[in-house]
RODO-2510 file (C-alpha; in nm, 4 decimals, decimal comma):
residues 320
     n   res          X          Y          Z
     1     x     1,0677    -1,2887    -1,8229
     2     x     0,9216    -0,9530    -1,9366
     3     x     0,6145    -0,8367    -1,7490
     4     x     0,2781    -0,8350    -1,9231
     5     x     0,2295    -0,4707    -1,8229
     6     x     0,5241    -0,2359    -1,8415
     7     x     0,5768     0,1345    -1,7881
     8     x     0,7117     0,3745    -2,0492
     9     x     1,0353     0,4457    -1,8621
    10     x     1,1031     0,0684    -1,8578
    11     x     1,0958     0,0420    -2,2380
    12     x     1,4671    -0,0317    -2,2900
    13     x     1,4904    -0,3017    -2,0252
    14     x     1,1625    -0,4617    -2,1405
    15     x     1,2947    -0,4857    -2,4971
    16     x     1,6078    -0,6524    -2,3622
    17     x     1,4001    -0,8962    -2,1532
    18     x     1,1945    -0,9881    -2,4604
    19     x     1,5145    -1,0639    -2,6473
    20     x     1,6289    -1,2856    -2,3574
    21     x     1,2957    -1,4738    -2,3633
    22     x     1,3310    -1,5301    -2,7389
    23     x     1,6864    -1,6593    -2,6968
    24     x     1,5743    -1,8993    -2,4231
    25     x     1,2990    -2,0289    -2,6483
    26     x     1,5437    -2,1051    -2,9298
    27     x     1,8448    -2,2113    -2,7275
    28     x     2,0409    -2,5021    -2,8816
    29     x     2,0512    -2,7903    -2,6347
    30     x     2,3785    -2,8041    -2,4413
    31     x     2,5187    -2,4847    -2,5977
    32     x     2,7495    -2,3265    -2,3371
    33     x     2,8132    -2,0148    -2,5469
    34     x     2,4404    -1,9514    -2,5879
    35     x     2,3794    -1,9895    -2,2132
    36     x     2,6706    -1,7558    -2,1426
    37     x     2,5248    -1,4920    -2,3762
    38     x     2,1858    -1,5164    -2,2037
    39     x     2,3540    -1,4794    -1,8636
    40     x     2,5357    -1,1641    -1,9777
    41     x     2,2129    -1,0125    -2,1102
    42     x     2,0274    -1,0950    -1,7871
    43     x     2,2963    -0,9189    -1,5825
    44     x     2,2799    -0,6209    -1,8172
    45     x     1,8993    -0,6036    -1,7898
    46     x     1,9156    -0,6185    -1,4098
    47     x     2,1785    -0,3431    -1,4025
    48     x     1,9723    -0,1165    -1,6283
    49     x     1,6585    -0,1834    -1,4244
    50     x     1,8446    -0,1054    -1,1018
    51     x     1,9731     0,2225    -1,2460
    52     x     1,6249     0,3239    -1,3650
    53     x     1,4615     0,2527    -1,0297
    54     x     1,7366     0,4297    -0,8339
    55     x     1,6385     0,7656    -0,9872
    56     x     1,2603     0,7529    -1,0292
    57     x     1,0724     1,0818    -1,0157
    58     x     0,7699     1,1162    -0,7826
    59     x     0,5379     1,0823    -1,0839
    60     x     0,7141     0,7660    -1,2002
    61     x     0,6843     0,6265    -0,8460
    62     x     0,3102     0,7024    -0,8652
    63     x     0,2879     0,4896    -1,1795
    64     x     0,4726     0,2040    -1,0071
    65     x     0,2382     0,2306    -0,7065
    66     x    -0,0560     0,1887    -0,9476
    67     x     0,0996    -0,0980    -1,1445
    68     x    -0,1757    -0,3534    -1,2257
    69     x     0,0478    -0,6470    -1,1315
    70     x     0,1506    -0,5019    -0,7960
    71     x     0,0560    -0,7260    -0,4987
    72     x    -0,2678    -0,6256    -0,3259
    73     x    -0,3804    -0,6753     0,0333
    74     x    -0,5095    -1,0307    -0,0138
    75     x    -0,1832    -1,1308    -0,1820
    76     x     0,0074    -1,0270     0,1291
    77     x    -0,2527    -1,1845     0,3571
    78     x    -0,1946    -1,5247     0,1983
    79     x     0,1858    -1,4887     0,1791
    80     x     0,2541    -1,3350     0,5211
    81     x    -0,0198    -1,4608     0,7555
    82     x    -0,1732    -1,7988     0,8365
    83     x    -0,5314    -1,9206     0,8910
    84     x    -0,6999    -1,6080     0,7516
    85     x    -1,0776    -1,6027     0,7978
    86     x    -1,2519    -1,3123     0,6249
    87     x    -1,5307    -1,1314     0,8110
    88     x    -1,8007    -0,9432     0,6224
    89     x    -2,0397    -0,6522     0,6623
    90     x    -2,0777    -0,3406     0,8752
    91     x    -2,4010    -0,4628     1,0443
    92     x    -2,5754    -0,1479     0,9189
    93     x    -2,6015    -0,1519     0,5389
    94     x    -2,3989    -0,4082     0,3433
    95     x    -2,0587    -0,5654     0,2847
    96     x    -1,8218    -0,3290     0,1024
    97     x    -1,5667    -0,5383    -0,0844
    98     x    -1,3317    -0,2453    -0,1434
    99     x    -1,2172    -0,3166     0,2124
   100     x    -1,1356    -0,6695     0,3259
   101     x    -1,0725    -0,7822     0,6792
   102     x    -1,0675    -1,0719     0,9160
   103     x    -0,8770    -1,2679     1,1755
   104     x    -0,5524    -1,4507     1,1063
   105     x    -0,2291    -1,5580     1,2722
   106     x     0,1162    -1,4059     1,2453
   107     x     0,3780    -1,6582     1,3567
   108     x     0,1016    -1,8389     1,5449
   109     x    -0,0353    -1,5346     1,7318
   110     x    -0,3921    -1,4113     1,6563
   111     x    -0,4187    -1,0752     1,4777
   112     x    -0,6796    -0,8647     1,2955
   113     x    -0,6205    -0,7660     0,9334
   114     x    -0,7916    -0,4776     0,7518
   115     x    -0,7001    -0,3477     0,4079
   116     x    -0,8062    -0,1886     0,0818
   117     x    -0,8506    -0,4350    -0,2039
   118     x    -0,8412    -0,3596    -0,5775
   119     x    -0,9323    -0,5949    -0,8612
   120     x    -0,7221    -0,7550    -1,1339
   121     x    -0,9737    -0,7879    -1,4165
   122     x    -1,2815    -0,5864    -1,5135
   123     x    -1,5221    -0,8018    -1,3105
   124     x    -1,3056    -0,7815    -0,9981
   125     x    -1,2467    -0,4084    -1,0378
   126     x    -1,6200    -0,3449    -1,0456
   127     x    -1,6758    -0,5761    -0,7474
   128     x    -1,4047    -0,3952    -0,5494
   129     x    -1,5125    -0,0520    -0,6797
   130     x    -1,1536     0,0046    -0,7972
   131     x    -1,0393    -0,0004    -0,4345
   132     x    -1,2526     0,3009    -0,3368
   133     x    -1,4531     0,2279    -0,0187
   134     x    -1,8030     0,3490     0,0601
   135     x    -1,8988     0,4480     0,4191
   136     x    -1,9963     0,0890     0,4953
   137     x    -1,6394    -0,0159     0,4156
   138     x    -1,5029     0,2142     0,6828
   139     x    -1,7748     0,1064     0,9243
   140     x    -1,6809    -0,2558     0,8607
   141     x    -1,3197    -0,1637     0,9368
   142     x    -1,4345     0,0063     1,2570
   143     x    -1,6343    -0,3008     1,3628
   144     x    -1,3293    -0,5214     1,3163
   145     x    -1,1041    -0,2804     1,5061
   146     x    -1,3444    -0,2776     1,8006
   147     x    -1,3527    -0,6586     1,7905
   148     x    -0,9718    -0,6653     1,7951
   149     x    -0,9731    -0,4333     2,0958
   150     x    -1,2133    -0,6593     2,2872
   151     x    -0,9954    -0,9649     2,2266
   152     x    -0,6603    -0,7818     2,2646
   153     x    -0,5536    -0,8612     1,9084
   154     x    -0,3019    -0,6369     1,7274
   155     x    -0,4451    -0,4661     1,4187
   156     x    -0,2590    -0,4644     1,0848
   157     x    -0,3949    -0,2327     0,8158
   158     x    -0,2863    -0,2230     0,4506
   159     x    -0,3475     0,0965     0,2565
   160     x    -0,3954     0,0919    -0,1206
   161     x    -0,6712     0,3206    -0,2483
   162     x    -0,7056     0,6204    -0,4813
   163     x    -0,9390     0,7602    -0,2136
   164     x    -1,2841     0,7167    -0,0640
   165     x    -1,5644     0,6770    -0,3200
   166     x    -1,7108     1,0236    -0,4004
   167     x    -2,0523     0,9049    -0,5254
   168     x    -2,3850     1,0596    -0,4267
   169     x    -2,4963     0,7463    -0,2415
   170     x    -2,1733     0,7423    -0,0414
   171     x    -2,2258     1,1046     0,0597
   172     x    -2,5891     1,0378     0,1520
   173     x    -2,4821     0,7549     0,3811
   174     x    -2,2236     0,9714     0,5592
   175     x    -1,8876     0,9219     0,3907
   176     x    -1,7084     1,2048     0,5741
   177     x    -1,8633     1,1072     0,9086
   178     x    -1,7526     0,7446     0,8678
   179     x    -1,3938     0,8528     0,7948
   180     x    -1,3871     1,1058     1,0794
   181     x    -1,5258     0,8542     1,3275
   182     x    -1,2550     0,6039     1,2311
   183     x    -0,9859     0,8667     1,2869
   184     x    -1,1236     0,9399     1,6310
   185     x    -1,1661     0,5739     1,7278
   186     x    -0,8238     0,4656     1,6013
   187     x    -0,6560     0,7433     1,8003
   188     x    -0,7815     0,5843     2,1248
   189     x    -0,8024     0,2131     2,0312
   190     x    -0,6533     0,0113     2,3161
   191     x    -0,4558    -0,2378     2,1125
   192     x    -0,1449    -0,2082     1,8907
   193     x    -0,2058    -0,0780     1,5349
   194     x     0,0460    -0,1073     1,2512
   195     x    -0,0390     0,0486     0,9140
   196     x     0,1478    -0,0170     0,5897
   197     x     0,1013     0,1741     0,2642
   198     x     0,1464    -0,0943    -0,0023
   199     x     0,0362     0,1006    -0,3123
   200     x    -0,1612     0,4227    -0,3423
   201     x    -0,2389     0,6042    -0,0201
   202     x    -0,5011     0,8530    -0,1329
   203     x    -0,6569     1,1265     0,0804
   204     x    -0,8885     1,0646     0,3778
   205     x    -0,9817     0,7328     0,2204
   206     x    -0,6351     0,6102     0,3153
   207     x    -0,6037     0,7924     0,6468
   208     x    -0,9298     0,6320     0,7668
   209     x    -0,7313     0,3118     0,8323
   210     x    -0,3941     0,4838     0,8772
   211     x    -0,3919     0,6189     1,2350
   212     x    -0,1437     0,3761     1,3864
   213     x     0,1399     0,3306     1,6328
   214     x     0,3711     0,2572     1,3402
   215     x     0,3136     0,3733     0,9820
   216     x     0,5288     0,2009     0,7227
   217     x     0,5521     0,2341     0,3441
   218     x     0,6796     0,0166     0,0670
   219     x     0,9608     0,1861    -0,1216
   220     x     0,7551     0,2637    -0,4336
   221     x     0,4209     0,3391    -0,2696
   222     x     0,2667     0,6877    -0,2428
   223     x     0,0793     0,8666     0,0368
   224     x    -0,0920     1,1996    -0,0187
   225     x    -0,3907     1,4227     0,0600
   226     x    -0,4910     1,4161    -0,3081
   227     x    -0,3915     1,2469    -0,6336
   228     x    -0,1359     1,4322    -0,8503
   229     x    -0,3982     1,4683    -1,1267
   230     x    -0,6528     1,6133    -0,8846
   231     x    -0,3986     1,8539    -0,7401
   232     x    -0,2922     1,9712    -1,0873
   233     x    -0,6545     2,0244    -1,1902
   234     x    -0,7180     2,2414    -0,8830
   235     x    -0,3947     2,4430    -0,8793
   236     x    -0,3300     2,4904    -1,2498
   237     x    -0,6597     2,3863    -1,4123
   238     x    -0,4498     2,1389    -1,6079
   239     x    -0,4441     1,7678    -1,5212
   240     x    -0,1461     1,7147    -1,7543
   241     x     0,0771     1,8807    -1,4937
   242     x     0,0423     1,5774    -1,2681
   243     x     0,4190     1,5218    -1,2726
   244     x     0,4778     1,8693    -1,1287
   245     x     0,2031     1,8150    -0,8718
   246     x     0,3553     1,4826    -0,7634
   247     x     0,6885     1,6520    -0,6999
   248     x     0,5271     1,9407    -0,5107
   249     x     0,3094     1,7143    -0,2960
   250     x     0,6099     1,5106    -0,1704
   251     x     0,4159     1,1865    -0,1976
   252     x     0,7034     0,9366    -0,2064
   253     x     0,8364     0,7391     0,0893
   254     x     1,1701     0,9202     0,1073
   255     x     1,0119     1,2636     0,1417
   256     x     0,7471     1,1423     0,3864
   257     x     1,0166     0,9844     0,6034
   258     x     1,1965     1,3203     0,6213
   259     x     0,8708     1,4913     0,7184
   260     x     0,8018     1,2415     0,9941
   261     x     0,4731     1,1230     0,8411
   262     x     0,5931     0,7618     0,8251
   263     x     0,8220     0,5591     1,0500
   264     x     0,9838     0,3079     0,8162
   265     x     1,0482     0,2385     0,4483
   266     x     1,0379    -0,1248     0,3369
   267     x     1,2727    -0,1752     0,0412
   268     x     1,1282    -0,3442    -0,2667
   269     x     1,2971    -0,5864    -0,5081
   270     x     1,4743    -0,4320    -0,8073
   271     x     1,2020    -0,3164    -1,0463
   272     x     0,9260    -0,2996    -0,7828
   273     x     0,7152    -0,5382    -0,5743
   274     x     0,5317    -0,6731    -0,8813
   275     x     0,8521    -0,8312    -1,0133
   276     x     0,9042    -1,0500    -0,7066
   277     x     0,5917    -1,0778    -0,4860
   278     x     0,7449    -1,3509    -0,2717
   279     x     1,0541    -1,1444    -0,1875
   280     x     0,8517    -0,8371    -0,0895
   281     x     0,6194    -1,0556     0,1196
   282     x     0,9211    -1,1839     0,3127
   283     x     1,0495    -0,8291     0,3695
   284     x     0,7033    -0,7126     0,4766
   285     x     0,6631    -0,9958     0,7265
   286     x     1,0010    -0,9185     0,8819
   287     x     0,9053    -0,5511     0,9167
   288     x     0,5622    -0,6319     1,0662
   289     x     0,7019    -0,8756     1,3221
   290     x     0,9739    -0,6287     1,4217
   291     x     0,7298    -0,3360     1,4558
   292     x     0,4873    -0,5412     1,6650
   293     x     0,7642    -0,6620     1,8946
   294     x     0,8759    -0,3024     1,9419
   295     x     0,5362    -0,1617     2,0454
   296     x     0,4020    -0,4602     2,2411
   297     x     0,6436    -0,3780     2,5208
   298     x     0,4356    -0,0659     2,6027
   299     x     0,1298    -0,0904     2,8251
   300     x    -0,2052     0,0044     2,6722
   301     x    -0,2273     0,3513     2,8285
   302     x     0,1228     0,4452     2,7121
   303     x     0,0464     0,3061     2,3677
   304     x    -0,2587     0,5296     2,3229
   305     x    -0,0797     0,8326     2,4678
   306     x     0,2196     0,7910     2,2365
   307     x    -0,0058     0,7349     1,9340
   308     x    -0,1897     1,0603     2,0022
   309     x     0,1376     1,2456     2,0564
   310     x     0,2816     1,0994     1,7343
   311     x     0,0078     1,2438     1,5140
   312     x    -0,0145     1,5744     1,7005
   313     x     0,3562     1,6315     1,6369
   314     x     0,3386     1,5922     1,2579
   315     x     0,3883     1,9177     1,0695
   316     x     0,5118     2,2641     1,1598
   317     x     0,2938     2,5622     1,2322
   318     x     0,3189     2,9031     1,3944
   319     x     0,0719     3,1178     1,5850
   320     x     0,0364     3,4880     1,5054
***
């Protein structure tokens, strides 16, 4: 069935899927030839979709990462974990619903979950502030991380934000300080941390919950210091050059894997995670369980030492 929202580069396959839906709706009962024709068209559509997604540009990947039907943090929470109980508030100002978190179980073992959350409709988008946290969101995340440390629970974070909210109120309440403090605390947190970029990973707003022992990315997610539009506006004073900026920034999983910024790429179903949320949830769970098993064998002191070393070794620089 054709998706409700589709991207421009998917036009040809979407038109074919619409034709398939129409044929299914008017299929003569018991017609073998009609069923055979539908089957051929479905195979053709899948082949075209596979070819399109095998050669996406960084800008096209950005559009997939922002797809309105793409699974969000709470979708994965309910499909991957059990017994989730959401915890609210930073105990200082208020509950920021752009970040969700709470305790749950992964294969029966207690864990802490923290992630960015966007909204589906207008009401939800406003409630979640379009996935852009205020300082209290990061302070809530910090509170939950410290709780996880006290109870020796692994921390799983899910990154999907355009960036931290840049409003005046957020700046007055210490947006940069809240992000910086999280970076510092996560670098020394004495419990395993696994971060996964599931959609947009934008700027310090993403990194504030991204300092982890293992950093993974979904195949069509993005991770960058700035959005392509923002980069284009700064470098060329022209936001329409976002496609060039996306290529220059190296924001896709393949490039980030080469640079050593991430540790693993989780393959998505043909056409992206939004086309088969259950399949991507299964793949994500397998990756999370494997990553946790890998790092739990280290003692706490080694874990923290290796985490610090991991982030210090990213990038190349020279001294004059």
